[in-house]
TORTORVO-465815 format. One record per residue: residue in three letters; y, x, z of N, C-alpha, C, O in turn. Coordinates in steps of 0.05 Angstrom, whole numbers, plus 32768, in hexadecimal, padded with zeros to 4 digits. Example, Ala and Ser with C-alpha at 12.3 -4.5 7.8 and 13.67 -1.06 7.14 Angstrom:
REM TORTORVO-465815
ala7F8E8108809C7FA680F6809C7FBE8108809C7FBE811D80A9
ser7FD38101808E7FEB8111808F80018102809D8017810C80A1
REM end
This chain:
REM TORTORVO-465815
met808F87E37FB1807987F27FBE8077880D7FB08074880F7F98
pro807788227FC08074883D7FB4805988407FA6804688337FAD
ile805988517F92804188547F828029885D7F93801388537F8F
leu802D88707FA58017887A7FB6800B88637FC67FF288617FC9
gln801C88537FD28012883C7FE2800388287FD17FEF881E7FD9
tyr800D88237FB9800088117FA67FE5881B7F9E7FD1880C7F9E
ala7FE388357F987FCA88427F917FB688407FA77F9E883A7FA3
cys7FBF88457FC07FAD88447FD77FA388277FDB7F8C88237FE3
ser7FB488137FD67FAC87F77FD97F9687F17FC57F8387E37FCB
leu7F9A87FA7FAC7F8587F57F977F6B88027F9E7F5687F67F9A
ile7F6C881A7FA87F5388287FB07F4588197FC67F2D88167FC6
phe7F5588107FDA7F4988017FF07F3C87E77FE77F2687E17FEF
ile7F4987D97FD57F3E87C07FCA7F2487C67FBB7F1187B77FBD
thr7F2487DB7FAA7F0D87E27F9B7EF587E87FAD7EDF87DE7FA9
phe7EFA87F97FC27EE488007FD47EDB87E77FE47EC387E67FEB
ser7EED87D57FEA7EE587BD7FF97ED387AC7FE87EBF87A17FF2
ile7ED987A97FCF7EC887997FBD7EAD87A67FBB7E9987987FBC
leu7EAC87C07FB77E9287CE7FB57E8287CC7FCE7E6A87C97FCD
ala7E8F87CE7FE57E8187CC7FFF7E7687B180047E6187AE8011
cys7E83879C7FF97E7987817FFD7E6387797FEA7E5487667FF0
ser7E6087877FD47E4A87807FC27E30878A7FCE7E2F879D7FDE
asp7E1A877C7FC77E0087837FD37DF5879D7FC87DE287A87FD3
gly7E0087A77FB27DF787C17FA77DDB87BF7F9A7DD187D47F92
ala7DD087A87F987DB687A57F8C7DB787AB7F6E7DC987A17F60
arg7DA487BA7F657DA387C07F487D8887B67F3E7D7487B67F4B
ala7D8987AE7F257D7187A57F187D5E87BC7F157D6687D27F0E
glu7D4587B77F197D3087CB7F167D1F87C47EFE7D1F87AE7EF4
glu7D1087D87EF47CFC87D37EDF7CE187DA7EE97CDD87F07EF5
tyr7CCE87C87EE47CB387CC7EED7CA187CC7ED47CA787BF7EC0
lys7C8B87DB7ED67C7887DD7EC07C5D87D17EC87C5487D57EDE
ile7C5187C37EB57C3687B87EB97C2587C37EA27C2C87BF7E8A
gly7C0F87D07EA87BFD87DA7E947BEA87C47E8A7BE487B17E98
met7BE287C77E717BCF87B57E657BB887C67E5B7BBA87D37E46
glu7BA187C57E697B8B87D67E627B7187CC7E6E7B7187C27E84
gly7B5C87CE7E5F7B4287C57E697B4187A77E6F7B34879F7E82
trp7B5087977E607B51877A7E647B5C87737E7F7B5487607E8B
glu7B6F87847E897B7D877F7EA27B9A87857EA07BA387967E91
phe7BAA87777EB07BC6877E7EB47BC7878E7ECE7BBA87867EE2
ser7BD587A47ECE7BD587B57EE67BF287BD7EEC7BFE87CC7EDD
pro7BFD87B37F037BF087A27F177BEE87857F0D7BFE877D7EFD
ala7BDB87777F187BD7875B7F107BEC87497F1D7BF387347F11
thr7BF587507F347C0B87417F427C2187557F487C1D876B7F52
leu7C39874C7F427C51875D7F477C67874C7F537C6C87367F4A
thr7C7487577F687C8A87497F757CA487597F6E7CA587717F73
ile7CB8874B7F637CD187577F5B7CE887467F657CE487317F72
asn7D00874F7F5F7D18873F7F667D2487337F4D7D1F873D7F37
ala7D32871D7F507D3F87107F397D5287247F2C7D6087337F39
gly7D5187257F127D6187387F027D5187517EFA7D5B87607EE9
asp7D3A87557F067D29876C7EFE7D1B87687EE47D1887517EDB
thr7D14877E7ED77D06877D7EBD7CE987867EC17CE387997ED0
val7CD787787EB47CBB87807EB37CB487887E977CBB87797E84
thr7CA7879F7E947C9E87A87E797C8087AC7E7A7C7587BB7E8A
trp7C73879E7E687C5787A07E647C5287B57E4F7C5E87B57E3A
ile7C4087C87E557C3987DE7E427C1B87DB7E3C7C0A87DB7E4D
asn7C1587DA7E227BF987D87E197BEE87F47E167BF388027E03
asp7BDE87FC7E2A7BD088167E2A7BB388147E207BA488267E23
asp7BAD87FD7E157B9187F87E0C7B8E87FE7DEF7BA188047DE0
asp7B7587FE7DE67B6F88037DCA7B6D87E97DBA7B6387E87DA3
thr7B7687D37DC67B7687B97DB87B9087AA7DBF7B9E87B07DD3
ala7B9787977DAE7BAF87877DB37BAB87747DCA7B95876A7DCF
his7BC1876E7DD87BC187597DED7BD987487DE77BE9874E7DD6
asn7BDB87327DF77BF487227DF57BFB87197E117BEC871B7E24
ile7C13870E7E137C1D87037E2C7C2686E77E277C3586E17E15
ala7C1C86D57E397C2386B87E377C2686AD7E537C1486AD7E63
phe7C3E86A37E597C4486977E737C3C867A7E737C3D866D7E5E
asp7C3586707E8A7C2D86547E8D7C4586417E8A7C41862A7E83
ile7C5D864A7E907C7586397E8F7C8A86467E7C7C89865E7E77
glu7C9C86367E727CB186407E617CC986477E717CD286367E82
phe7CD5865F7E6E7CED86677E7C7CFA867E7E6D7CEC86907E63
asp7D14867F7E6C7D2486957E627D1986A27E497D1B86BB7E45
gly7D0D86937E377D03869E7E1E7CE986AE7E207CE286BD7E0E
ala7CDC86AB7E377CC286B97E3C7CAD86AE7E297CAE86977E21
pro7C9986BF7E227C8386B57E117C7286A17E207C6E86A37E38
thr7C69868D7E127C5986777E1E7C3D86767E117C3886857DFF
arg7C2D86657E1C7C1286627E107C1486597DF37C0386607DE3
glu7C2886497DED7C2C86407DD17C3786567DBF7C3286577DA7
lys7C4786687DCB7C54867E7DBC7C5186987DCB7C6586A27DD6
pro7C3986A37DCD7C3586BD7DDC7C4286D47DCC7C4686D27DB4
val7C4786E97DDA7C5187027DCD7C3A87157DCC7C2D871B7DE0
lys7C3687207DB47C2087347DB07C2B874F7DB67C4187577DAE
val7C1B875F7DC57C22877A7DCC7C0C878C7DC17BF6878D7DCC
arg7C12879A7DAC7BFF87AC7D9F7BFB87C67DAF7C0B87CC7DC1
thr7BE687D47DA97BE187EE7DB67BF988007DB67C0688037DA1
thr7BFF880C7DCC7C15881F7DD27C3188117DD07C45881F7DD3
glu7C3287F77DCD7C4B87E97DCD7C5087DC7DE77C3F87DC7DF9
gly7C6887D17DEB7C7087C47E037C8087AB7DFE7C8987A67DE8
tyr7C83879C7E137C9487847E137CA287827E2E7C9687857E43
ser7CBC877D7E2D7CCC877B7E467CD8875F7E497CDF87527E35
leu7CDB87577E627CE6873D7E697CF687407E837CED874B7E96
val7D0E87357E837D1F87347E9B7D1A87197EA97D1B87047E9C
phe7D14871A7EC37D0F87027ED27D2986FB7EE17D3087097EF4
lys7D3686E67ED97D5086DF7EE37D4E86CD7EFC7D6086CE7F0D
asn7D3986BD7EFF7D3886AA7F157D2086AF7F277D0B86B97F1E
thr7D2386A77F407D0D86AA7F537CF686967F4C7CFB86827F3F
gly7CDE869D7F547CC7868C7F4F7CAE869C7F4B7CAF86B57F4D
thr7C98868F7F467C7F869B7F417C7786957F247C75867D7F1C
tyr7C7186A97F157C6C86A77EF87C5086B17EF27C4A86C97EF5
his7C3E869F7EE97C2386A77EE27C2186AB7EC37C2E869C7EB4
tyr7C1286BF7EBB7C0F86C47E9F7BF386CE7E997BE486D77EAB
val7BEB86CE7E807BD186D77E777BD486E67E5D7BE886E57E4F
cys7BBE86F47E567BBA86FE7E3B7BA886E97E2F7B9086E77E36
lys7BB386D97E1C7BA286C37E117B8A86CE7E027B7586C17E01
ile7B8D86E67DF77B7686F27DE87B5F86F77DFB7B4886F47DF3
his7B6587007E137B5087087E267B5086F77E407B4787007E55
glu7B5A86DF7E3E7B5B86CD7E557B3F86C87E607B3B86C57E78
asn7B2B86C67E4E7B0F86C27E577B0486D97E687AF186D67E76
tyr7B1186F07E657B0A87087E767B1B870A7E8E7B1B871E7E9C
asp7B2A86F47E947B3B86F27EAC7B5387067EAB7B5B87107EC0
met7B5D870B7E947B75871C7E917B8E870A7E967B9886FD7E85
lys7B97870B7EB07BAD86FB7EB87BBE870A7ECC7BB5871E7ED8
gly7BD787007ED07BE9870E7EE37BFC86FA7EEE7BFF86E37EE6
thr7C0B87047F037C1F86F47F117C3787057F177C34871B7F20
ile7C4F86FA7F117C6887077F197C7586F57F2D7C7A86DD7F28
ile7C7B87007F457C8986F27F5A7CA586FC7F5B7CA987147F60
val7CB986EB7F577CD586F37F567CE286E87F6F7CE386D07F73
glu7CED86FA7F7F7CFA86F37F987D1886F37F957D2786ED7FA8
REM end
């Protein structure tokens, strides 16, 4: 097979593979933590996306999910997020994930991530 024909075949195969892929890229979403609220309180994302919580408050908060998954913080082992700090988590699987700030749960500081 001549080199030019071989090169053209490789290019065609490469473009075919790229054209068949869905082209979806993981996104990053931010959730603010301020005034004893998560903002937004409910967020819908795709599997593989990252959520980053940013503490914009003058007090510490934490994040605790109701169920255990992918190393996420739980009610037994919440992750503390100090002022001006953040915490990121990649959501690998579809589902609905409820979480709270255990410190301010009595103030109804809770949120939901819906992964499609």
